VMD Tcl script that builds the backbone (N, CA, C; Angstrom):
set m [mol new atoms 486]
animate dup $m
set s [atomselect $m all]
$s set {name element resname resid chain x y z} {
  {N N MET 1 A -10.852 -33.848 3.408}
  {CA C MET 1 A -9.901 -32.498 2.801}
  {C C MET 1 A -9.730 -32.947 1.713}
  {N N ALA 2 A -9.527 -31.454 0.730}
  {CA C ALA 2 A -8.976 -31.786 -0.244}
  {C C ALA 2 A -7.372 -32.057 -0.087}
  {N N GLU 3 A -6.722 -32.436 -1.408}
  {CA C GLU 3 A -5.221 -32.373 -1.244}
  {C C GLU 3 A -4.718 -30.784 -1.743}
  {N N ARG 4 A -3.425 -31.280 -1.097}
  {CA C ARG 4 A -2.304 -29.613 -1.335}
  {C C ARG 4 A -2.863 -28.702 -3.046}
  {N N SER 5 A -2.787 -29.910 -3.893}
  {CA C SER 5 A -2.589 -29.333 -5.282}
  {C C SER 5 A -3.778 -28.614 -5.403}
  {N N GLN 6 A -5.174 -28.876 -4.869}
  {CA C GLN 6 A -6.353 -28.569 -5.298}
  {C C GLN 6 A -6.335 -27.097 -4.307}
  {N N TYR 7 A -5.705 -27.037 -3.325}
  {CA C TYR 7 A -5.481 -25.540 -2.582}
  {C C TYR 7 A -4.600 -24.738 -3.458}
  {N N GLU 8 A -3.847 -25.197 -3.740}
  {CA C GLU 8 A -3.088 -24.384 -4.877}
  {C C GLU 8 A -3.344 -24.100 -5.889}
  {N N GLU 9 A -4.477 -24.833 -6.524}
  {CA C GLU 9 A -4.904 -24.260 -8.129}
  {C C GLU 9 A -6.028 -23.515 -7.597}
  {N N LEU 10 A -6.687 -23.208 -6.320}
  {CA C LEU 10 A -7.785 -22.614 -5.932}
  {C C LEU 10 A -6.989 -21.021 -5.449}
  {N N ALA 11 A -5.780 -21.359 -4.961}
  {CA C ALA 11 A -5.178 -19.848 -4.644}
  {C C ALA 11 A -5.150 -19.218 -5.756}
  {N N ARG 12 A -4.480 -20.257 -6.923}
  {CA C ARG 12 A -4.377 -19.234 -8.406}
  {C C ARG 12 A -5.773 -18.788 -9.090}
  {N N GLN 13 A -6.851 -19.444 -8.700}
  {CA C GLN 13 A -8.077 -19.132 -9.383}
  {C C GLN 13 A -8.724 -17.549 -8.674}
  {N N ILE 14 A -8.401 -17.754 -7.075}
  {CA C ILE 14 A -8.902 -16.519 -6.557}
  {C C ILE 14 A -7.747 -15.471 -6.925}
  {N N SER 15 A -6.608 -15.522 -7.098}
  {CA C SER 15 A -5.860 -14.646 -7.580}
  {C C SER 15 A -6.251 -13.843 -8.873}
  {N N ALA 16 A -6.710 -14.687 -10.021}
  {CA C ALA 16 A -6.756 -14.450 -11.180}
  {C C ALA 16 A -8.189 -13.720 -11.281}
  {N N ILE 17 A -9.299 -13.472 -9.936}
  {CA C ILE 17 A -10.286 -12.631 -9.675}
  {C C ILE 17 A -10.129 -11.569 -10.055}
  {N N GLY 18 A -9.030 -11.099 -9.825}
  {CA C GLY 18 A -8.786 -9.525 -10.035}
  {C C GLY 18 A -8.944 -9.034 -11.539}
  {N N ALA 19 A -9.032 -9.898 -12.429}
  {CA C ALA 19 A -9.043 -9.543 -13.786}
  {C C ALA 19 A -10.517 -9.221 -13.741}
  {N N VAL 20 A -11.504 -10.227 -13.099}
  {CA C VAL 20 A -12.903 -10.138 -13.021}
  {C C VAL 20 A -13.068 -9.064 -12.563}
  {N N LYS 21 A -12.683 -8.428 -11.276}
  {CA C LYS 21 A -12.959 -7.081 -10.643}
  {C C LYS 21 A -12.549 -5.980 -11.591}
  {N N ARG 22 A -11.606 -6.103 -12.022}
  {CA C ARG 22 A -11.129 -5.076 -13.117}
  {C C ARG 22 A -12.151 -4.907 -13.933}
  {N N GLY 23 A -12.579 -5.913 -14.550}
  {CA C GLY 23 A -13.286 -5.698 -15.423}
  {C C GLY 23 A -14.974 -5.206 -15.323}
  {N N MET 24 A -15.172 -5.465 -13.991}
  {CA C MET 24 A -16.593 -5.279 -13.374}
  {C C MET 24 A -16.604 -3.614 -12.912}
  {N N ALA 25 A -15.285 -3.306 -12.565}
  {CA C ALA 25 A -15.048 -1.823 -12.433}
  {C C ALA 25 A -15.223 -0.603 -13.534}
  {N N ARG 26 A -15.132 -1.370 -14.633}
  {CA C ARG 26 A -15.123 -0.769 -15.731}
  {C C ARG 26 A -16.649 -0.368 -16.258}
  {N N GLU 27 A -17.085 -1.329 -15.364}
  {CA C GLU 27 A -18.854 -0.832 -16.274}
  {C C GLU 27 A -19.382 0.451 -15.091}
  {N N LEU 28 A -18.652 0.701 -14.009}
  {CA C LEU 28 A -18.930 1.911 -13.208}
  {C C LEU 28 A -18.976 3.060 -13.694}
  {N N PRO 29 A -19.773 4.174 -13.444}
  {CA C PRO 29 A -19.202 5.548 -14.196}
  {C C PRO 29 A -17.936 5.581 -13.402}
  {N N HIS 30 A -17.424 6.816 -14.436}
  {CA C HIS 30 A -16.179 7.283 -14.323}
  {C C HIS 30 A -15.972 8.138 -12.728}
  {N N ASP 31 A -16.712 8.781 -12.496}
  {CA C ASP 31 A -16.791 9.401 -11.426}
  {C C ASP 31 A -17.232 8.385 -9.733}
  {N N CYS 32 A -17.284 7.484 -10.148}
  {CA C CYS 32 A -17.607 6.715 -9.163}
  {C C CYS 32 A -16.828 5.307 -9.236}
  {N N PRO 33 A -15.542 5.260 -8.281}
  {CA C PRO 33 A -14.827 4.428 -8.190}
  {C C PRO 33 A -15.377 3.262 -7.434}
  {N N PRO 34 A -14.572 1.750 -7.314}
  {CA C PRO 34 A -15.374 0.618 -6.560}
  {C C PRO 34 A -15.627 0.727 -5.052}
  {N N ALA 35 A -14.634 1.817 -4.552}
  {CA C ALA 35 A -14.862 1.907 -3.016}
  {C C ALA 35 A -15.687 2.859 -2.642}
  {N N SER 36 A -16.072 3.998 -3.648}
  {CA C SER 36 A -17.013 4.689 -3.426}
  {C C SER 36 A -18.790 4.213 -3.497}
  {N N ALA 37 A -18.720 2.780 -4.246}
  {CA C ALA 37 A -19.831 2.478 -4.802}
  {C C ALA 37 A -19.967 1.272 -3.344}
  {N N ALA 38 A -19.046 0.803 -2.931}
  {CA C ALA 38 A -18.728 0.064 -1.523}
  {C C ALA 38 A -19.474 1.016 -0.797}
  {N N VAL 39 A -19.037 2.217 -0.424}
  {CA C VAL 39 A -19.610 2.886 0.577}
  {C C VAL 39 A -20.973 3.125 0.495}
  {N N LEU 40 A -21.565 3.369 -0.723}
  {CA C LEU 40 A -23.094 3.512 -0.872}
  {C C LEU 40 A -23.506 2.245 -0.645}
  {N N MET 41 A -23.334 1.088 -1.003}
  {CA C MET 41 A -23.649 -0.184 -0.698}
  {C C MET 41 A -23.719 -0.404 0.915}
  {N N LEU 42 A -22.743 0.016 1.451}
  {CA C LEU 42 A -22.866 -0.409 2.895}
  {C C LEU 42 A -23.879 0.566 3.801}
  {N N LEU 43 A -23.854 1.695 3.536}
  {CA C LEU 43 A -25.284 2.351 4.057}
  {C C LEU 43 A -26.301 2.203 3.703}
  {N N SER 44 A -26.660 1.812 2.549}
  {CA C SER 44 A -27.811 1.424 2.541}
  {C C SER 44 A -28.251 0.405 3.113}
  {N N ARG 45 A -27.221 -1.047 2.775}
  {CA C ARG 45 A -27.370 -2.358 3.786}
  {C C ARG 45 A -27.592 -1.820 5.021}
  {N N HIS 46 A -26.582 -1.320 5.986}
  {CA C HIS 46 A -26.733 -1.271 7.216}
  {C C HIS 46 A -27.319 0.199 7.903}
  {N N GLY 47 A -27.764 1.338 6.756}
  {CA C GLY 47 A -28.051 2.486 7.718}
  {C C GLY 47 A -27.062 3.247 8.046}
  {N N GLU 48 A -27.564 4.490 8.632}
  {CA C GLU 48 A -26.375 5.755 9.064}
  {C C GLU 48 A -25.405 5.124 9.883}
  {N N MET 49 A -24.269 5.285 9.702}
  {CA C MET 49 A -22.912 4.951 10.710}
  {C C MET 49 A -21.986 6.206 10.917}
  {N N ARG 50 A -21.101 5.941 11.687}
  {CA C ARG 50 A -19.918 6.602 12.262}
  {C C ARG 50 A -18.789 5.986 10.713}
  {N N THR 51 A -17.946 6.759 9.925}
  {CA C THR 51 A -16.939 6.647 9.186}
  {C C THR 51 A -16.138 5.647 9.931}
  {N N SER 52 A -16.067 5.873 11.186}
  {CA C SER 52 A -15.201 4.279 11.853}
  {C C SER 52 A -15.725 3.390 11.471}
  {N N GLY 53 A -17.099 2.879 11.306}
  {CA C GLY 53 A -18.064 1.793 11.280}
  {C C GLY 53 A -17.845 1.444 9.877}
  {N N LEU 54 A -17.750 2.239 9.003}
  {CA C LEU 54 A -17.532 2.102 7.257}
  {C C LEU 54 A -15.968 1.522 7.405}
  {N N ALA 55 A -15.041 1.971 7.808}
  {CA C ALA 55 A -14.065 1.489 7.899}
  {C C ALA 55 A -13.794 0.103 8.341}
  {N N GLU 56 A -14.336 -0.072 9.375}
  {CA C GLU 56 A -14.068 -1.719 10.197}
  {C C GLU 56 A -14.932 -2.757 8.513}
  {N N LEU 57 A -15.918 -1.962 8.546}
  {CA C LEU 57 A -16.736 -2.969 7.620}
  {C C LEU 57 A -15.773 -2.971 6.453}
  {N N MET 58 A -15.069 -2.131 6.156}
  {CA C MET 58 A -14.518 -2.304 4.616}
  {C C MET 58 A -12.740 -2.651 4.761}
  {N N ALA 59 A -12.706 -2.823 6.145}
  {CA C ALA 59 A -11.170 -3.436 6.535}
  {C C ALA 59 A -10.350 -2.309 6.085}
  {N N ILE 60 A -10.184 -1.282 6.262}
  {CA C ILE 60 A -9.365 -0.402 5.619}
  {C C ILE 60 A -9.076 0.933 6.992}
  {N N ASP 61 A -7.811 1.462 6.855}
  {CA C ASP 61 A -7.414 2.469 7.583}
  {C C ASP 61 A -8.426 3.681 7.344}
  {N N MET 62 A -8.701 4.384 8.729}
  {CA C MET 62 A -9.612 5.471 8.611}
  {C C MET 62 A -9.359 6.666 7.697}
  {N N SER 63 A -7.714 7.107 7.374}
  {CA C SER 63 A -7.577 7.946 6.601}
  {C C SER 63 A -8.067 7.743 5.506}
  {N N VAL 64 A -7.642 6.445 5.058}
  {CA C VAL 64 A -7.977 5.838 3.397}
  {C C VAL 64 A -9.734 6.089 3.377}
  {N N MET 65 A -10.646 5.734 4.497}
  {CA C MET 65 A -11.962 5.981 4.702}
  {C C MET 65 A -12.311 7.144 4.463}
  {N N SER 66 A -11.699 8.009 4.985}
  {CA C SER 66 A -12.147 9.458 4.976}
  {C C SER 66 A -12.042 9.932 3.559}
  {N N ARG 67 A -10.910 9.526 3.004}
  {CA C ARG 67 A -11.108 9.892 1.619}
  {C C ARG 67 A -12.014 9.630 0.783}
  {N N HIS 68 A -12.622 8.312 1.078}
  {CA C HIS 68 A -13.714 8.040 0.135}
  {C C HIS 68 A -15.116 8.645 0.518}
  {N N VAL 69 A -14.973 8.773 2.052}
  {CA C VAL 69 A -16.078 9.594 2.579}
  {C C VAL 69 A -16.126 10.623 1.751}
  {N N ALA 70 A -15.089 11.608 1.764}
  {CA C ALA 70 A -15.107 12.768 1.278}
  {C C ALA 70 A -15.479 12.738 -0.262}
  {N N HIS 71 A -14.898 11.655 -0.828}
  {CA C HIS 71 A -15.279 11.754 -2.300}
  {C C HIS 71 A -16.903 11.465 -2.698}
  {N N VAL 72 A -17.635 10.586 -2.131}
  {CA C VAL 72 A -19.119 10.282 -2.154}
  {C C VAL 72 A -20.123 11.587 -1.466}
  {N N ALA 73 A -19.508 12.290 -0.487}
  {CA C ALA 73 A -19.870 13.394 -0.001}
  {C C ALA 73 A -19.818 14.648 -0.624}
  {N N GLU 74 A -18.913 14.814 -1.512}
  {CA C GLU 74 A -18.749 16.109 -2.445}
  {C C GLU 74 A -19.830 15.925 -3.881}
  {N N ARG 75 A -20.101 14.614 -3.954}
  {CA C ARG 75 A -21.178 14.314 -5.188}
  {C C ARG 75 A -22.482 14.561 -4.351}
  {N N GLY 76 A -22.711 14.666 -3.114}
  {CA C GLY 76 A -24.528 14.560 -2.852}
  {C C GLY 76 A -24.591 13.171 -2.632}
  {N N TRP 77 A -23.817 12.202 -2.607}
  {CA C TRP 77 A -24.391 10.987 -2.576}
  {C C TRP 77 A -24.769 10.117 -1.147}
  {N N ILE 78 A -23.983 11.343 -0.128}
  {CA C ILE 78 A -24.277 10.839 1.356}
  {C C ILE 78 A -24.459 12.069 2.045}
  {N N GLU 79 A -24.980 12.005 3.096}
  {CA C GLU 79 A -25.356 13.361 3.944}
  {C C GLU 79 A -24.449 12.730 5.473}
  {N N ARG 80 A -24.128 14.264 5.889}
  {CA C ARG 80 A -23.382 13.918 7.150}
  {C C ARG 80 A -24.264 14.710 8.119}
  {N N HIS 81 A -24.485 14.461 9.470}
  {CA C HIS 81 A -25.311 14.919 10.402}
  {C C HIS 81 A -24.431 14.357 11.658}
  {N N PRO 82 A -25.030 15.414 12.558}
  {CA C PRO 82 A -24.132 15.190 14.209}
  {C C PRO 82 A -24.674 14.054 14.618}
  {N N ASP 83 A -24.155 13.247 15.343}
  {CA C ASP 83 A -24.300 12.089 16.258}
  {C C ASP 83 A -25.013 12.320 17.459}
  {N N PRO 84 A -26.594 12.095 17.696}
  {CA C PRO 84 A -27.149 12.755 18.843}
  {C C PRO 84 A -26.686 12.386 20.388}
  {N N GLN 85 A -25.953 10.881 19.850}
  {CA C GLN 85 A -25.147 10.798 21.317}
  {C C GLN 85 A -23.818 11.701 21.442}
  {N N ASP 86 A -23.006 11.893 20.521}
  {CA C ASP 86 A -22.063 12.472 20.690}
  {C C ASP 86 A -21.833 13.321 19.399}
  {N N GLY 87 A -21.881 14.857 19.817}
  {CA C GLY 87 A -21.971 15.905 18.932}
  {C C GLY 87 A -20.797 16.107 18.205}
  {N N ARG 88 A -19.845 15.779 18.375}
  {CA C ARG 88 A -18.361 15.774 17.934}
  {C C ARG 88 A -18.180 14.744 16.871}
  {N N VAL 89 A -19.194 13.934 16.827}
  {CA C VAL 89 A -18.803 12.903 15.633}
  {C C VAL 89 A -20.095 13.043 14.477}
  {N N ARG 90 A -19.908 12.748 13.475}
  {CA C ARG 90 A -21.239 13.050 12.270}
  {C C ARG 90 A -21.250 11.533 11.672}
  {N N LEU 91 A -22.863 11.699 11.789}
  {CA C LEU 91 A -23.168 10.114 11.092}
  {C C LEU 91 A -23.338 10.416 9.751}
  {N N LEU 92 A -23.398 9.226 8.960}
  {CA C LEU 92 A -23.100 9.023 7.324}
  {C C LEU 92 A -24.509 8.559 6.796}
  {N N ARG 93 A -25.273 8.968 6.116}
  {CA C ARG 93 A -26.431 8.154 5.566}
  {C C ARG 93 A -26.414 8.569 4.130}
  {N N ILE 94 A -26.841 7.586 3.465}
  {CA C ILE 94 A -27.017 7.723 1.933}
  {C C ILE 94 A -28.105 8.620 1.585}
  {N N SER 95 A -27.739 9.293 0.624}
  {CA C SER 95 A -28.911 10.510 0.176}
  {C C SER 95 A -29.728 9.794 -0.824}
  {N N GLU 96 A -30.854 10.431 -1.568}
  {CA C GLU 96 A -31.562 10.613 -2.334}
  {C C GLU 96 A -30.695 10.027 -3.610}
  {N N ALA 97 A -29.747 10.998 -3.758}
  {CA C ALA 97 A -29.114 10.941 -5.170}
  {C C ALA 97 A -28.043 9.458 -4.833}
  {N N GLY 98 A -27.602 9.533 -3.737}
  {CA C GLY 98 A -26.873 8.044 -3.412}
  {C C GLY 98 A -27.630 6.577 -3.796}
  {N N GLU 99 A -28.734 6.914 -3.233}
  {CA C GLU 99 A -29.597 5.598 -3.408}
  {C C GLU 99 A -29.910 5.381 -5.080}
  {N N SER 100 A -30.183 6.502 -5.578}
  {CA C SER 100 A -30.624 6.391 -7.248}
  {C C SER 100 A -29.348 5.893 -7.913}
  {N N LEU 101 A -28.179 6.738 -7.343}
  {CA C LEU 101 A -27.013 6.005 -8.384}
  {C C LEU 101 A -26.522 4.496 -8.097}
  {N N LEU 102 A -27.416 3.981 -6.540}
  {CA C LEU 102 A -26.711 2.786 -6.575}
  {C C LEU 102 A -27.744 1.667 -7.160}
  {N N ASP 103 A -29.006 2.048 -7.396}
  {CA C ASP 103 A -29.882 1.651 -8.221}
  {C C ASP 103 A -29.123 1.440 -9.414}
  {N N ASP 104 A -28.783 2.735 -9.840}
  {CA C ASP 104 A -28.284 2.221 -11.363}
  {C C ASP 104 A -26.736 1.274 -11.541}
  {N N LEU 105 A -26.260 1.617 -10.485}
  {CA C LEU 105 A -25.008 0.608 -10.378}
  {C C LEU 105 A -25.500 -0.608 -10.159}
  {N N SER 106 A -26.336 -1.123 -9.373}
  {CA C SER 106 A -26.448 -2.613 -9.131}
  {C C SER 106 A -27.486 -3.077 -10.815}
  {N N GLU 107 A -27.915 -2.246 -11.586}
  {CA C GLU 107 A -28.528 -2.518 -12.744}
  {C C GLU 107 A -27.530 -2.626 -13.740}
  {N N ARG 108 A -26.029 -2.192 -13.560}
  {CA C ARG 108 A -25.145 -2.047 -14.515}
  {C C ARG 108 A -24.118 -3.141 -13.856}
  {N N THR 109 A -24.092 -3.280 -12.601}
  {CA C THR 109 A -23.661 -4.961 -12.346}
  {C C THR 109 A -24.729 -5.833 -13.202}
  {N N ALA 110 A -25.655 -6.052 -12.640}
  {CA C ALA 110 A -26.336 -7.114 -13.094}
  {C C ALA 110 A -26.307 -7.563 -14.701}
  {N N LEU 111 A -26.357 -6.696 -15.583}
  {CA C LEU 111 A -26.001 -6.573 -16.624}
  {C C LEU 111 A -24.663 -6.928 -17.117}
  {N N ALA 112 A -23.868 -6.079 -16.505}
  {CA C ALA 112 A -22.343 -7.382 -16.964}
  {C C ALA 112 A -22.295 -8.389 -16.913}
  {N N LEU 113 A -22.861 -8.792 -15.794}
  {CA C LEU 113 A -22.539 -10.271 -15.294}
  {C C LEU 113 A -23.686 -11.491 -15.959}
  {N N GLU 114 A -24.874 -10.647 -16.486}
  {CA C GLU 114 A -25.794 -11.397 -17.359}
  {C C GLU 114 A -24.881 -11.539 -18.654}
  {N N ARG 115 A -24.444 -10.472 -19.017}
  {CA C ARG 115 A -23.685 -10.533 -20.278}
  {C C ARG 115 A -22.334 -11.518 -20.438}
  {N N HIS 116 A -21.571 -11.797 -19.502}
  {CA C HIS 116 A -20.281 -12.400 -19.819}
  {C C HIS 116 A -20.663 -13.944 -19.178}
  {N N LEU 117 A -21.852 -14.098 -18.555}
  {CA C LEU 117 A -22.460 -15.554 -17.926}
  {C C LEU 117 A -23.450 -16.114 -18.768}
  {N N SER 118 A -23.971 -15.485 -19.536}
  {CA C SER 118 A -24.950 -15.471 -20.617}
  {C C SER 118 A -25.101 -17.057 -21.170}
  {N N GLU 119 A -23.883 -17.803 -21.301}
  {CA C GLU 119 A -23.992 -19.439 -21.458}
  {C C GLU 119 A -23.917 -20.010 -20.221}
  {N N TRP 120 A -24.078 -19.643 -19.040}
  {CA C TRP 120 A -23.995 -20.168 -17.904}
  {C C TRP 120 A -25.351 -20.916 -17.552}
  {N N SER 121 A -25.683 -22.106 -17.038}
  {CA C SER 121 A -27.064 -22.367 -16.437}
  {C C SER 121 A -27.638 -21.659 -15.302}
  {N N ASP 122 A -28.875 -21.279 -15.074}
  {CA C ASP 122 A -29.190 -20.875 -14.158}
  {C C ASP 122 A -28.513 -21.331 -12.628}
  {N N THR 123 A -28.317 -22.816 -12.537}
  {CA C THR 123 A -27.635 -23.480 -11.808}
  {C C THR 123 A -26.464 -23.334 -11.589}
  {N N ASP 124 A -25.594 -23.263 -12.405}
  {CA C ASP 124 A -24.181 -22.787 -12.434}
  {C C ASP 124 A -24.322 -21.413 -11.789}
  {N N VAL 125 A -24.778 -20.373 -11.782}
  {CA C VAL 125 A -24.641 -18.900 -11.540}
  {C C VAL 125 A -25.244 -19.048 -10.170}
  {N N ALA 126 A -25.868 -19.697 -9.680}
  {CA C ALA 126 A -26.564 -19.804 -8.444}
  {C C ALA 126 A -25.466 -20.598 -7.605}
  {N N GLN 127 A -25.004 -21.666 -8.052}
  {CA C GLN 127 A -23.844 -22.394 -7.197}
  {C C GLN 127 A -22.822 -21.521 -7.173}
  {N N LEU 128 A -22.194 -20.865 -8.023}
  {CA C LEU 128 A -21.051 -19.940 -8.019}
  {C C LEU 128 A -21.495 -18.955 -6.630}
  {N N SER 129 A -22.490 -18.375 -6.965}
  {CA C SER 129 A -23.101 -17.567 -6.071}
  {C C SER 129 A -22.707 -18.067 -4.340}
  {N N ALA 130 A -23.383 -19.074 -4.368}
  {CA C ALA 130 A -23.470 -19.925 -2.821}
  {C C ALA 130 A -22.133 -20.249 -2.948}
  {N N LEU 131 A -21.391 -20.661 -3.674}
  {CA C LEU 131 A -20.010 -21.261 -3.146}
  {C C LEU 131 A -19.129 -19.987 -2.534}
  {N N LEU 132 A -19.212 -18.832 -3.855}
  {CA C LEU 132 A -18.709 -17.694 -2.984}
  {C C LEU 132 A -18.935 -17.097 -1.353}
  {N N HIS 133 A -19.958 -17.029 -1.458}
  {CA C HIS 133 A -20.656 -16.812 0.000}
  {C C HIS 133 A -19.985 -17.688 0.838}
  {N N ARG 134 A -20.070 -18.669 0.964}
  {CA C ARG 134 A -19.342 -19.628 1.647}
  {C C ARG 134 A -18.083 -19.608 1.781}
  {N N LEU 135 A -17.010 -19.206 0.754}
  {CA C LEU 135 A -16.016 -18.843 0.685}
  {C C LEU 135 A -15.512 -17.683 2.146}
  {N N ARG 136 A -16.341 -16.552 1.496}
  {CA C ARG 136 A -16.665 -15.518 1.979}
  {C C ARG 136 A -16.527 -15.986 4.001}
  {N N THR 137 A -17.835 -16.574 4.093}
  {CA C THR 137 A -18.064 -16.749 5.381}
  {C C THR 137 A -16.887 -17.651 6.159}
  {N N SER 138 A -16.610 -18.563 5.360}
  {CA C SER 138 A -15.333 -19.450 6.272}
  {C C SER 138 A -14.276 -18.561 6.516}
  {N N PHE 139 A -13.764 -17.237 5.719}
  {CA C PHE 139 A -12.661 -16.485 6.220}
  {C C PHE 139 A -13.425 -15.591 7.036}
  {N N GLY 140 A -14.447 -15.598 7.527}
  {CA C GLY 140 A -15.195 -14.296 8.500}
  {C C GLY 140 A -15.368 -13.385 8.130}
  {N N ASP 141 A -15.713 -13.169 7.013}
  {CA C ASP 141 A -15.625 -11.732 6.207}
  {C C ASP 141 A -16.856 -10.760 7.414}
  {N N CYS 142 A -16.362 -9.819 7.692}
  {CA C CYS 142 A -17.194 -8.583 8.640}
  {C C CYS 142 A -18.127 -8.119 7.497}
  {N N ARG 143 A -18.223 -7.958 6.348}
  {CA C ARG 143 A -18.762 -7.270 5.409}
  {C C ARG 143 A -20.317 -8.145 5.363}
  {N N ALA 144 A -19.987 -9.656 5.265}
  {CA C ALA 144 A -21.332 -10.556 5.020}
  {C C ALA 144 A -22.076 -10.786 6.492}
  {N N ARG 145 A -21.188 -10.388 7.597}
  {CA C ARG 145 A -22.067 -10.187 9.050}
  {C C ARG 145 A -22.470 -9.167 9.372}
  {N N GLY 146 A -21.514 -8.026 8.911}
  {CA C GLY 146 A -22.044 -6.610 9.094}
  {C C GLY 146 A -22.547 -6.187 10.276}
  {N N PRO 147 A -22.789 -4.852 10.971}
  {CA C PRO 147 A -23.439 -4.776 12.348}
  {C C PRO 147 A -24.381 -5.327 13.131}
  {N N HIS 148 A -25.075 -5.446 11.916}
  {CA C HIS 148 A -26.270 -6.440 12.326}
  {C C HIS 148 A -26.046 -7.905 12.164}
  {N N HIS 149 A -25.315 -8.449 11.910}
  {CA C HIS 149 A -24.805 -9.911 11.596}
  {C C HIS 149 A -25.815 -10.259 10.437}
  {N N GLU 150 A -25.801 -9.634 9.452}
  {CA C GLU 150 A -26.625 -10.165 8.378}
  {C C GLU 150 A -25.904 -11.176 7.646}
  {N N THR 151 A -26.525 -12.205 6.847}
  {CA C THR 151 A -25.717 -13.027 5.922}
  {C C THR 151 A -26.850 -13.056 4.767}
  {N N SER 152 A -26.744 -12.143 4.136}
  {CA C SER 152 A -27.393 -11.601 2.801}
  {C C SER 152 A -26.361 -12.556 1.598}
  {N N THR 153 A -27.313 -13.380 0.766}
  {CA C THR 153 A -26.479 -13.831 -0.212}
  {C C THR 153 A -26.745 -13.418 -1.602}
  {N N THR 154 A -27.460 -12.263 -1.717}
  {CA C THR 154 A -28.167 -11.332 -3.058}
  {C C THR 154 A -26.756 -10.493 -3.598}
  {N N ALA 155 A -26.933 -10.903 -4.619}
  {CA C ALA 155 A -25.856 -9.975 -5.572}
  {C C ALA 155 A -25.778 -8.902 -5.370}
  {N N SER 156 A -24.471 -8.345 -5.368}
  {CA C SER 156 A -24.668 -6.685 -5.071}
  {C C SER 156 A -23.608 -5.902 -5.717}
  {N N VAL 157 A -23.202 -4.638 -5.788}
  {CA C VAL 157 A -22.475 -4.126 -5.971}
  {C C VAL 157 A -20.644 -4.769 -5.536}
  {N N THR 158 A -21.340 -4.518 -4.145}
  {CA C THR 158 A -19.737 -5.206 -3.294}
  {C C THR 158 A -18.724 -6.083 -3.808}
  {N N SER 159 A -19.434 -7.169 -4.609}
  {CA C SER 159 A -18.950 -8.341 -5.073}
  {C C SER 159 A -18.252 -7.727 -6.173}
  {N N THR 160 A -18.418 -6.776 -6.845}
  {CA C THR 160 A -17.550 -6.310 -7.983}
  {C C THR 160 A -16.823 -4.990 -7.394}
  {N N THR 161 A -16.822 -4.842 -6.095}
  {CA C THR 161 A -16.053 -3.524 -5.843}
  {C C THR 161 A -14.920 -4.164 -4.520}
  {N N GLU 162 A -15.319 -5.038 -4.171}
  {CA C GLU 162 A -14.127 -5.541 -3.232}
  {C C GLU 162 A -12.735 -6.178 -3.758}
}
mol reanalyze $m
mol bondsrecalc $m
mol representation Tube
mol addrep $m
């Protein structure tokens, strides 16, 4: 087991990740804040679902999630339709425009990481990715498990929007 001082340093480093996240967010289009990108990524990865399912995956309040859903819906990035099992509820799915935007966001994210980590070895990048995945898993991150208990380790927009 690591010494307490190592955990304290790790806590400082994790706190400093905010600067990295803000830098990555600057790569997104002005009308697509990080939470909107996360909504699109989750719908693309997990398929259609209720707003409550998205709120659970993002670990945010329903009122906040409703604002994020409204934002992406207004731009045509998602579609809403009645749930066949309960007509009072709407199911959300990513639209073709949303998939296209998500492809662009993934490309922007990959290019930004490539630019900032250009002096890193492939081994270092892979090790960081694996360790970050392991850290999320250690905390029981519901997004890593998802509704279908996925454990994808691929880089995605989520890593820049969380």
